[in-house]
Gaussian input, Z-matrix of N, CA and C with variables (Angstrom, degrees):
# hf/3-21g

backbone

0 1
 N
 C     1     B1
 C     2     B2     1     A1
 N     3     B3     2     A2     1     D1
 C     4     B4     3     A3     2     D2
 C     5     B5     4     A4     3     D3
 N     6     B6     5     A5     4     D4
 C     7     B7     6     A6     5     D5
 C     8     B8     7     A7     6     D6
 N     9     B9     8     A8     7     D7
 C    10    B10     9     A9     8     D8
 C    11    B11    10    A10     9     D9
 N    12    B12    11    A11    10    D10
 C    13    B13    12    A12    11    D11
 C    14    B14    13    A13    12    D12
 N    15    B15    14    A14    13    D13
 C    16    B16    15    A15    14    D14
 C    17    B17    16    A16    15    D15
 N    18    B18    17    A17    16    D16
 C    19    B19    18    A18    17    D17
 C    20    B20    19    A19    18    D18
 N    21    B21    20    A20    19    D19
 C    22    B22    21    A21    20    D20
 C    23    B23    22    A22    21    D21
 N    24    B24    23    A23    22    D22
 C    25    B25    24    A24    23    D23
 C    26    B26    25    A25    24    D24
 N    27    B27    26    A26    25    D25
 C    28    B28    27    A27    26    D26
 C    29    B29    28    A28    27    D27
 N    30    B30    29    A29    28    D28
 C    31    B31    30    A30    29    D29
 C    32    B32    31    A31    30    D30
 N    33    B33    32    A32    31    D31
 C    34    B34    33    A33    32    D32
 C    35    B35    34    A34    33    D33
 N    36    B36    35    A35    34    D34
 C    37    B37    36    A36    35    D35
 C    38    B38    37    A37    36    D36
 N    39    B39    38    A38    37    D37
 C    40    B40    39    A39    38    D38
 C    41    B41    40    A40    39    D39
 N    42    B42    41    A41    40    D40
 C    43    B43    42    A42    41    D41
 C    44    B44    43    A43    42    D42
 N    45    B45    44    A44    43    D43
 C    46    B46    45    A45    44    D44
 C    47    B47    46    A46    45    D45
 N    48    B48    47    A47    46    D46
 C    49    B49    48    A48    47    D47
 C    50    B50    49    A49    48    D48
 N    51    B51    50    A50    49    D49
 C    52    B52    51    A51    50    D50
 C    53    B53    52    A52    51    D51
 N    54    B54    53    A53    52    D52
 C    55    B55    54    A54    53    D53
 C    56    B56    55    A55    54    D54
 N    57    B57    56    A56    55    D55
 C    58    B58    57    A57    56    D56
 C    59    B59    58    A58    57    D57
 N    60    B60    59    A59    58    D58
 C    61    B61    60    A60    59    D59
 C    62    B62    61    A61    60    D60
 N    63    B63    62    A62    61    D61
 C    64    B64    63    A63    62    D62
 C    65    B65    64    A64    63    D63
 N    66    B66    65    A65    64    D64
 C    67    B67    66    A66    65    D65
 C    68    B68    67    A67    66    D66
 N    69    B69    68    A68    67    D67
 C    70    B70    69    A69    68    D68
 C    71    B71    70    A70    69    D69
 N    72    B72    71    A71    70    D70
 C    73    B73    72    A72    71    D71
 C    74    B74    73    A73    72    D72
 N    75    B75    74    A74    73    D73
 C    76    B76    75    A75    74    D74
 C    77    B77    76    A76    75    D75
 N    78    B78    77    A77    76    D76
 C    79    B79    78    A78    77    D77
 C    80    B80    79    A79    78    D78
 N    81    B81    80    A80    79    D79
 C    82    B82    81    A81    80    D80
 C    83    B83    82    A82    81    D81
 N    84    B84    83    A83    82    D82
 C    85    B85    84    A84    83    D83
 C    86    B86    85    A85    84    D84
 N    87    B87    86    A86    85    D85
 C    88    B88    87    A87    86    D86
 C    89    B89    88    A88    87    D87
 N    90    B90    89    A89    88    D88
 C    91    B91    90    A90    89    D89
 C    92    B92    91    A91    90    D90
 N    93    B93    92    A92    91    D91
 C    94    B94    93    A93    92    D92
 C    95    B95    94    A94    93    D93
 N    96    B96    95    A95    94    D94
 C    97    B97    96    A96    95    D95
 C    98    B98    97    A97    96    D96
 N    99    B99    98    A98    97    D97
 C   100   B100    99    A99    98    D98
 C   101   B101   100   A100    99    D99
 N   102   B102   101   A101   100   D100
 C   103   B103   102   A102   101   D101
 C   104   B104   103   A103   102   D102
 N   105   B105   104   A104   103   D103
 C   106   B106   105   A105   104   D104
 C   107   B107   106   A106   105   D105
 N   108   B108   107   A107   106   D106
 C   109   B109   108   A108   107   D107
 C   110   B110   109   A109   108   D108
 N   111   B111   110   A110   109   D109
 C   112   B112   111   A111   110   D110
 C   113   B113   112   A112   111   D111
 N   114   B114   113   A113   112   D112
 C   115   B115   114   A114   113   D113
 C   116   B116   115   A115   114   D114
 N   117   B117   116   A116   115   D115
 C   118   B118   117   A117   116   D116
 C   119   B119   118   A118   117   D117
 N   120   B120   119   A119   118   D118
 C   121   B121   120   A120   119   D119
 C   122   B122   121   A121   120   D120
 N   123   B123   122   A122   121   D121
 C   124   B124   123   A123   122   D122
 C   125   B125   124   A124   123   D123
 N   126   B126   125   A125   124   D124
 C   127   B127   126   A126   125   D125
 C   128   B128   127   A127   126   D126
 N   129   B129   128   A128   127   D127
 C   130   B130   129   A129   128   D128
 C   131   B131   130   A130   129   D129
 N   132   B132   131   A131   130   D130
 C   133   B133   132   A132   131   D131
 C   134   B134   133   A133   132   D132
 N   135   B135   134   A134   133   D133
 C   136   B136   135   A135   134   D134
 C   137   B137   136   A136   135   D135
 N   138   B138   137   A137   136   D136
 C   139   B139   138   A138   137   D137
 C   140   B140   139   A139   138   D138
 N   141   B141   140   A140   139   D139
 C   142   B142   141   A141   140   D140
 C   143   B143   142   A142   141   D141
 N   144   B144   143   A143   142   D142
 C   145   B145   144   A144   143   D143
 C   146   B146   145   A145   144   D144
 N   147   B147   146   A146   145   D145
 C   148   B148   147   A147   146   D146
 C   149   B149   148   A148   147   D147
 N   150   B150   149   A149   148   D148
 C   151   B151   150   A150   149   D149
 C   152   B152   151   A151   150   D150
 N   153   B153   152   A152   151   D151
 C   154   B154   153   A153   152   D152
 C   155   B155   154   A154   153   D153
 N   156   B156   155   A155   154   D154
 C   157   B157   156   A156   155   D155
 C   158   B158   157   A157   156   D156
 N   159   B159   158   A158   157   D157
 C   160   B160   159   A159   158   D158
 C   161   B161   160   A160   159   D159
 N   162   B162   161   A161   160   D160
 C   163   B163   162   A162   161   D161
 C   164   B164   163   A163   162   D162
 N   165   B165   164   A164   163   D163
 C   166   B166   165   A165   164   D164
 C   167   B167   166   A166   165   D165
 N   168   B168   167   A167   166   D166
 C   169   B169   168   A168   167   D167
 C   170   B170   169   A169   168   D168
 N   171   B171   170   A170   169   D169
 C   172   B172   171   A171   170   D170
 C   173   B173   172   A172   171   D171
 N   174   B174   173   A173   172   D172
 C   175   B175   174   A174   173   D173
 C   176   B176   175   A175   174   D174
 N   177   B177   176   A176   175   D175
 C   178   B178   177   A177   176   D176
 C   179   B179   178   A178   177   D177
 N   180   B180   179   A179   178   D178
 C   181   B181   180   A180   179   D179
 C   182   B182   181   A181   180   D180
 N   183   B183   182   A182   181   D181
 C   184   B184   183   A183   182   D182
 C   185   B185   184   A184   183   D183
 N   186   B186   185   A185   184   D184
 C   187   B187   186   A186   185   D185
 C   188   B188   187   A187   186   D186
 N   189   B189   188   A188   187   D187
 C   190   B190   189   A189   188   D188
 C   191   B191   190   A190   189   D189
 N   192   B192   191   A191   190   D190
 C   193   B193   192   A192   191   D191
 C   194   B194   193   A193   192   D192
 N   195   B195   194   A194   193   D193
 C   196   B196   195   A195   194   D194
 C   197   B197   196   A196   195   D195
 N   198   B198   197   A197   196   D196
 C   199   B199   198   A198   197   D197
 C   200   B200   199   A199   198   D198
 N   201   B201   200   A200   199   D199
 C   202   B202   201   A201   200   D200
 C   203   B203   202   A202   201   D201
 N   204   B204   203   A203   202   D202
 C   205   B205   204   A204   203   D203
 C   206   B206   205   A205   204   D204
 N   207   B207   206   A206   205   D205
 C   208   B208   207   A207   206   D206
 C   209   B209   208   A208   207   D207
 N   210   B210   209   A209   208   D208
 C   211   B211   210   A210   209   D209
 C   212   B212   211   A211   210   D210
 N   213   B213   212   A212   211   D211
 C   214   B214   213   A213   212   D212
 C   215   B215   214   A214   213   D213
 N   216   B216   215   A215   214   D214
 C   217   B217   216   A216   215   D215
 C   218   B218   217   A217   216   D216
 N   219   B219   218   A218   217   D217
 C   220   B220   219   A219   218   D218
 C   221   B221   220   A220   219   D219
 N   222   B222   221   A221   220   D220
 C   223   B223   222   A222   221   D221
 C   224   B224   223   A223   222   D222
 N   225   B225   224   A224   223   D223
 C   226   B226   225   A225   224   D224
 C   227   B227   226   A226   225   D225
 N   228   B228   227   A227   226   D226
 C   229   B229   228   A228   227   D227
 C   230   B230   229   A229   228   D228
 N   231   B231   230   A230   229   D229
 C   232   B232   231   A231   230   D230
 C   233   B233   232   A232   231   D231
 N   234   B234   233   A233   232   D232
 C   235   B235   234   A234   233   D233
 C   236   B236   235   A235   234   D234
 N   237   B237   236   A236   235   D235
 C   238   B238   237   A237   236   D236
 C   239   B239   238   A238   237   D237
 N   240   B240   239   A239   238   D238
 C   241   B241   240   A240   239   D239
 C   242   B242   241   A241   240   D240
 N   243   B243   242   A242   241   D241
 C   244   B244   243   A243   242   D242
 C   245   B245   244   A244   243   D243
 N   246   B246   245   A245   244   D244
 C   247   B247   246   A246   245   D245
 C   248   B248   247   A247   246   D246
 N   249   B249   248   A248   247   D247
 C   250   B250   249   A249   248   D248
 C   251   B251   250   A250   249   D249
 N   252   B252   251   A251   250   D250
 C   253   B253   252   A252   251   D251
 C   254   B254   253   A253   252   D252
 N   255   B255   254   A254   253   D253
 C   256   B256   255   A255   254   D254
 C   257   B257   256   A256   255   D255
 N   258   B258   257   A257   256   D256
 C   259   B259   258   A258   257   D257
 C   260   B260   259   A259   258   D258
 N   261   B261   260   A260   259   D259
 C   262   B262   261   A261   260   D260
 C   263   B263   262   A262   261   D261

   B1=1.4272
   B2=1.5171
   B3=1.2711
   B4=1.4485
   B5=1.5074
   B6=1.3674
   B7=1.4422
   B8=1.5284
   B9=1.3173
   B10=1.4370
   B11=1.4965
   B12=1.3037
   B13=1.4096
   B14=1.4962
   B15=1.3202
   B16=1.4644
   B17=1.5252
   B18=1.3359
   B19=1.4490
   B20=1.5328
   B21=1.3041
   B22=1.4421
   B23=1.5658
   B24=1.3050
   B25=1.4420
   B26=1.5499
   B27=1.3573
   B28=1.4772
   B29=1.5262
   B30=1.3153
   B31=1.4574
   B32=1.5144
   B33=1.3204
   B34=1.4761
   B35=1.5305
   B36=1.3586
   B37=1.4540
   B38=1.5300
   B39=1.3144
   B40=1.3992
   B41=1.4816
   B42=1.3598
   B43=1.3915
   B44=1.5444
   B45=1.3187
   B46=1.4553
   B47=1.5128
   B48=1.3451
   B49=1.4422
   B50=1.4807
   B51=1.3181
   B52=1.4804
   B53=1.4831
   B54=1.3071
   B55=1.4645
   B56=1.5006
   B57=1.3336
   B58=1.4911
   B59=1.4897
   B60=1.2893
   B61=1.4810
   B62=1.5303
   B63=1.3211
   B64=1.4766
   B65=1.5304
   B66=1.2832
   B67=1.4649
   B68=1.5199
   B69=1.2808
   B70=1.5040
   B71=1.5396
   B72=1.2999
   B73=1.4991
   B74=1.5552
   B75=1.2903
   B76=1.4483
   B77=1.5430
   B78=1.3573
   B79=1.4207
   B80=1.5300
   B81=1.2974
   B82=1.5084
   B83=1.5147
   B84=1.3393
   B85=1.4041
   B86=1.5209
   B87=1.2540
   B88=1.4993
   B89=1.5689
   B90=1.3156
   B91=1.4444
   B92=1.5393
   B93=1.3121
   B94=1.4966
   B95=1.5418
   B96=1.3393
   B97=1.4276
   B98=1.5641
   B99=1.3240
   B100=1.4709
   B101=1.5441
   B102=1.2906
   B103=1.5044
   B104=1.5026
   B105=1.3379
   B106=1.4673
   B107=1.5095
   B108=1.3307
   B109=1.4464
   B110=1.5015
   B111=1.3355
   B112=1.4249
   B113=1.5594
   B114=1.3300
   B115=1.4724
   B116=1.5484
   B117=1.3417
   B118=1.4496
   B119=1.5272
   B120=1.3001
   B121=1.4637
   B122=1.5352
   B123=1.3209
   B124=1.4850
   B125=1.5369
   B126=1.3214
   B127=1.4566
   B128=1.5056
   B129=1.3288
   B130=1.4758
   B131=1.5564
   B132=1.3055
   B133=1.4846
   B134=1.5418
   B135=1.3332
   B136=1.4760
   B137=1.5310
   B138=1.3518
   B139=1.4806
   B140=1.4864
   B141=1.3808
   B142=1.4298
   B143=1.5529
   B144=1.3035
   B145=1.4176
   B146=1.5194
   B147=1.3465
   B148=1.4659
   B149=1.5296
   B150=1.3130
   B151=1.4512
   B152=1.5348
   B153=1.3329
   B154=1.4400
   B155=1.5449
   B156=1.3343
   B157=1.4706
   B158=1.5211
   B159=1.3449
   B160=1.4807
   B161=1.4592
   B162=1.3247
   B163=1.4599
   B164=1.5296
   B165=1.3019
   B166=1.4800
   B167=1.5358
   B168=1.2741
   B169=1.4836
   B170=1.4999
   B171=1.3366
   B172=1.4891
   B173=1.5385
   B174=1.3597
   B175=1.4311
   B176=1.5191
   B177=1.3600
   B178=1.4659
   B179=1.4924
   B180=1.3304
   B181=1.5214
   B182=1.5298
   B183=1.3018
   B184=1.4182
   B185=1.5028
   B186=1.3399
   B187=1.4384
   B188=1.5145
   B189=1.3411
   B190=1.4518
   B191=1.5515
   B192=1.2964
   B193=1.5041
   B194=1.5265
   B195=1.3497
   B196=1.4510
   B197=1.5509
   B198=1.2836
   B199=1.4776
   B200=1.5277
   B201=1.3004
   B202=1.4344
   B203=1.5770
   B204=1.3179
   B205=1.5116
   B206=1.4994
   B207=1.3684
   B208=1.4637
   B209=1.5100
   B210=1.3186
   B211=1.4478
   B212=1.5562
   B213=1.2673
   B214=1.4757
   B215=1.4933
   B216=1.3657
   B217=1.4128
   B218=1.4682
   B219=1.3619
   B220=1.4665
   B221=1.5373
   B222=1.2679
   B223=1.4678
   B224=1.4857
   B225=1.3187
   B226=1.4589
   B227=1.5334
   B228=1.3788
   B229=1.4525
   B230=1.5441
   B231=1.3157
   B232=1.4663
   B233=1.5339
   B234=1.3102
   B235=1.4563
   B236=1.5273
   B237=1.2979
   B238=1.4539
   B239=1.4831
   B240=1.3237
   B241=1.4376
   B242=1.5352
   B243=1.3111
   B244=1.5077
   B245=1.4983
   B246=1.3565
   B247=1.4607
   B248=1.4805
   B249=1.3450
   B250=1.4263
   B251=1.5036
   B252=1.3188
   B253=1.4250
   B254=1.5365
   B255=1.3240
   B256=1.5013
   B257=1.5546
   B258=1.3222
   B259=1.4473
   B260=1.5142
   B261=1.2826
   B262=1.4830
   B263=1.5177
   A1=111.35
   A2=117.76
   A3=123.54
   A4=110.67
   A5=115.96
   A6=122.27
   A7=107.68
   A8=119.15
   A9=123.06
   A10=113.98
   A11=115.88
   A12=122.28
   A13=111.66
   A14=117.60
   A15=122.39
   A16=111.89
   A17=116.74
   A18=120.52
   A19=112.94
   A20=115.31
   A21=120.94
   A22=110.02
   A23=115.08
   A24=116.76
   A25=114.27
   A26=116.31
   A27=119.98
   A28=108.71
   A29=118.35
   A30=118.93
   A31=114.57
   A32=114.71
   A33=121.63
   A34=110.43
   A35=116.77
   A36=122.47
   A37=112.62
   A38=117.02
   A39=122.89
   A40=116.68
   A41=118.84
   A42=120.69
   A43=114.64
   A44=115.01
   A45=120.04
   A46=106.62
   A47=117.84
   A48=121.35
   A49=112.07
   A50=114.97
   A51=121.83
   A52=106.12
   A53=118.50
   A54=122.59
   A55=115.79
   A56=116.83
   A57=118.69
   A58=109.35
   A59=113.50
   A60=120.24
   A61=108.58
   A62=117.90
   A63=122.80
   A64=106.65
   A65=117.24
   A66=123.56
   A67=110.20
   A68=116.15
   A69=119.81
   A70=109.44
   A71=116.70
   A72=119.66
   A73=110.15
   A74=119.15
   A75=119.88
   A76=113.80
   A77=116.07
   A78=121.63
   A79=114.11
   A80=115.41
   A81=119.44
   A82=113.90
   A83=119.76
   A84=120.02
   A85=112.53
   A86=118.38
   A87=120.66
   A88=110.57
   A89=114.19
   A90=118.27
   A91=112.26
   A92=116.18
   A93=119.46
   A94=110.08
   A95=118.96
   A96=122.22
   A97=109.88
   A98=117.90
   A99=122.18
   A100=107.56
   A101=117.91
   A102=121.68
   A103=114.58
   A104=117.69
   A105=117.29
   A106=110.05
   A107=118.16
   A108=122.95
   A109=111.22
   A110=118.28
   A111=120.82
   A112=111.38
   A113=116.96
   A114=119.65
   A115=108.39
   A116=116.80
   A117=119.31
   A118=110.99
   A119=118.50
   A120=122.00
   A121=109.50
   A122=116.52
   A123=119.95
   A124=110.18
   A125=116.13
   A126=119.69
   A127=112.96
   A128=114.58
   A129=118.91
   A130=113.01
   A131=115.06
   A132=120.16
   A133=109.63
   A134=115.53
   A135=120.22
   A136=109.43
   A137=116.68
   A138=119.66
   A139=113.03
   A140=117.35
   A141=121.98
   A142=110.66
   A143=117.03
   A144=123.29
   A145=113.11
   A146=114.69
   A147=117.88
   A148=112.21
   A149=118.38
   A150=120.59
   A151=115.28
   A152=114.91
   A153=121.48
   A154=114.60
   A155=114.36
   A156=120.79
   A157=110.66
   A158=114.17
   A159=121.13
   A160=108.65
   A161=119.88
   A162=121.73
   A163=110.49
   A164=116.51
   A165=121.38
   A166=105.27
   A167=117.63
   A168=120.71
   A169=111.28
   A170=115.10
   A171=122.54
   A172=114.22
   A173=117.11
   A174=117.95
   A175=111.14
   A176=117.70
   A177=119.78
   A178=110.41
   A179=116.83
   A180=120.38
   A181=107.06
   A182=119.89
   A183=123.59
   A184=116.76
   A185=114.26
   A186=121.18
   A187=114.37
   A188=116.56
   A189=122.37
   A190=109.18
   A191=117.05
   A192=118.34
   A193=114.39
   A194=117.30
   A195=122.04
   A196=110.83
   A197=117.30
   A198=119.28
   A199=111.73
   A200=118.84
   A201=121.82
   A202=110.75
   A203=115.82
   A204=119.47
   A205=108.45
   A206=117.80
   A207=120.05
   A208=110.00
   A209=117.39
   A210=122.53
   A211=110.22
   A212=117.48
   A213=119.00
   A214=111.97
   A215=118.73
   A216=119.26
   A217=115.69
   A218=115.96
   A219=121.98
   A220=107.94
   A221=120.62
   A222=123.20
   A223=112.22
   A224=120.59
   A225=124.05
   A226=113.58
   A227=115.16
   A228=118.35
   A229=112.63
   A230=117.03
   A231=120.32
   A232=109.99
   A233=114.44
   A234=122.92
   A235=108.09
   A236=119.83
   A237=121.88
   A238=115.33
   A239=119.24
   A240=119.70
   A241=113.62
   A242=113.72
   A243=119.14
   A244=115.12
   A245=118.19
   A246=118.82
   A247=112.34
   A248=115.60
   A249=119.87
   A250=109.79
   A251=116.96
   A252=121.66
   A253=112.75
   A254=115.79
   A255=119.45
   A256=110.57
   A257=117.59
   A258=120.22
   A259=111.05
   A260=120.76
   A261=118.55
   A262=109.22
   D1=142.72
   D2=178.48
   D3=-130.02
   D4=136.00
   D5=175.64
   D6=-82.20
   D7=123.39
   D8=-174.67
   D9=-113.49
   D10=177.58
   D11=176.53
   D12=-62.55
   D13=-39.43
   D14=174.79
   D15=-60.64
   D16=-41.43
   D17=174.89
   D18=-59.66
   D19=-42.80
   D20=178.63
   D21=-63.56
   D22=-46.70
   D23=177.84
   D24=-61.89
   D25=-32.98
   D26=178.12
   D27=-67.18
   D28=-37.43
   D29=176.60
   D30=-66.19
   D31=-31.34
   D32=-175.74
   D33=-83.09
   D34=-47.79
   D35=-169.90
   D36=-52.71
   D37=124.45
   D38=176.83
   D39=73.93
   D40=2.20
   D41=-177.62
   D42=-126.40
   D43=-27.84
   D44=-175.59
   D45=-129.31
   D46=133.00
   D47=177.77
   D48=-70.68
   D49=124.91
   D50=177.77
   D51=-154.31
   D52=145.77
   D53=-173.73
   D54=-72.44
   D55=-28.10
   D56=-176.51
   D57=-151.54
   D58=160.98
   D59=177.16
   D60=-68.76
   D61=145.63
   D62=-178.86
   D63=-76.83
   D64=129.64
   D65=179.33
   D66=-126.91
   D67=173.70
   D68=175.38
   D69=-56.27
   D70=-36.92
   D71=-174.82
   D72=-76.15
   D73=-14.36
   D74=-178.42
   D75=-111.73
   D76=7.66
   D77=-175.90
   D78=-59.41
   D79=-31.57
   D80=-178.99
   D81=-101.56
   D82=5.66
   D83=174.49
   D84=-81.77
   D85=137.26
   D86=176.54
   D87=-57.44
   D88=140.47
   D89=176.54
   D90=-51.05
   D91=-36.57
   D92=-179.07
   D93=-60.43
   D94=-36.80
   D95=178.97
   D96=-72.88
   D97=-19.99
   D98=-178.06
   D99=-94.75
   D100=-1.29
   D101=175.08
   D102=97.72
   D103=8.18
   D104=179.50
   D105=-97.65
   D106=128.06
   D107=179.33
   D108=-86.57
   D109=179.22
   D110=-173.75
   D111=-69.16
   D112=-28.37
   D113=177.63
   D114=-69.18
   D115=-36.33
   D116=176.17
   D117=-64.74
   D118=-36.25
   D119=179.36
   D120=-67.67
   D121=-38.66
   D122=175.90
   D123=-64.99
   D124=-42.11
   D125=175.84
   D126=-60.61
   D127=-43.55
   D128=175.63
   D129=-59.01
   D130=-40.80
   D131=-179.55
   D132=-64.40
   D133=-39.71
   D134=179.28
   D135=-66.67
   D136=-41.93
   D137=178.88
   D138=-64.58
   D139=-35.10
   D140=175.72
   D141=-65.29
   D142=-43.30
   D143=177.91
   D144=-60.76
   D145=-46.40
   D146=179.61
   D147=-72.44
   D148=-42.55
   D149=-174.55
   D150=-78.45
   D151=-30.25
   D152=-172.05
   D153=-120.72
   D154=-5.46
   D155=-178.81
   D156=58.73
   D157=38.27
   D158=174.29
   D159=-113.95
   D160=104.91
   D161=-179.83
   D162=-66.92
   D163=141.09
   D164=179.55
   D165=-125.48
   D166=95.43
   D167=177.43
   D168=-64.17
   D169=157.88
   D170=-179.12
   D171=-51.96
   D172=-41.87
   D173=-178.91
   D174=-68.32
   D175=-27.37
   D176=176.08
   D177=-75.40
   D178=-39.16
   D179=178.89
   D180=-52.98
   D181=-43.99
   D182=178.56
   D183=-60.38
   D184=-29.86
   D185=176.60
   D186=-84.71
   D187=-20.32
   D188=-176.21
   D189=-86.53
   D190=61.86
   D191=-172.33
   D192=-91.62
   D193=-2.02
   D194=176.70
   D195=-130.31
   D196=155.25
   D197=174.70
   D198=-55.94
   D199=-41.23
   D200=-179.27
   D201=-59.79
   D202=-46.86
   D203=179.49
   D204=-60.94
   D205=-37.09
   D206=-179.91
   D207=-64.36
   D208=-52.97
   D209=-179.95
   D210=-58.16
   D211=-44.64
   D212=179.01
   D213=-64.34
   D214=-43.08
   D215=177.25
   D216=-58.50
   D217=-48.91
   D218=-179.33
   D219=-61.07
   D220=-45.76
   D221=-179.47
   D222=-62.63
   D223=-34.84
   D224=175.92
   D225=-67.04
   D226=-28.29
   D227=-174.18
   D228=-114.20
   D229=8.55
   D230=-176.35
   D231=-78.77
   D232=132.89
   D233=172.43
   D234=-90.08
   D235=149.29
   D236=-177.33
   D237=-60.01
   D238=-21.41
   D239=178.37
   D240=-112.74
   D241=24.62
   D242=-169.63
   D243=-71.56
   D244=-33.48
   D245=-177.96
   D246=-69.39
   D247=134.23
   D248=179.85
   D249=-85.42
   D250=155.05
   D251=-178.40
   D252=-66.02
   D253=-20.06
   D254=-177.75
   D255=-72.35
   D256=-15.49
   D257=-179.01
   D258=-76.20
   D259=-15.25
   D260=-174.64
   D261=-126.53

């Protein structure tokens, strides 16, 4: 299993304030430039933990400043059975 850009957008859509949908062209833009504040980033980390069973400690949240870093982090720590059935 791989965590994708679509998965990231599903976690964000309707739950976290952000100015635009994450696309390939915005993968390396800091979340702050995309309109997500630090509380939104903490919320995203919690949603990743709940949905994918990938804990995101506070020090890692600070490093996850772009969508690409988020996708990469989740994929590095994803277990094969991590996705919950409620996500689909």
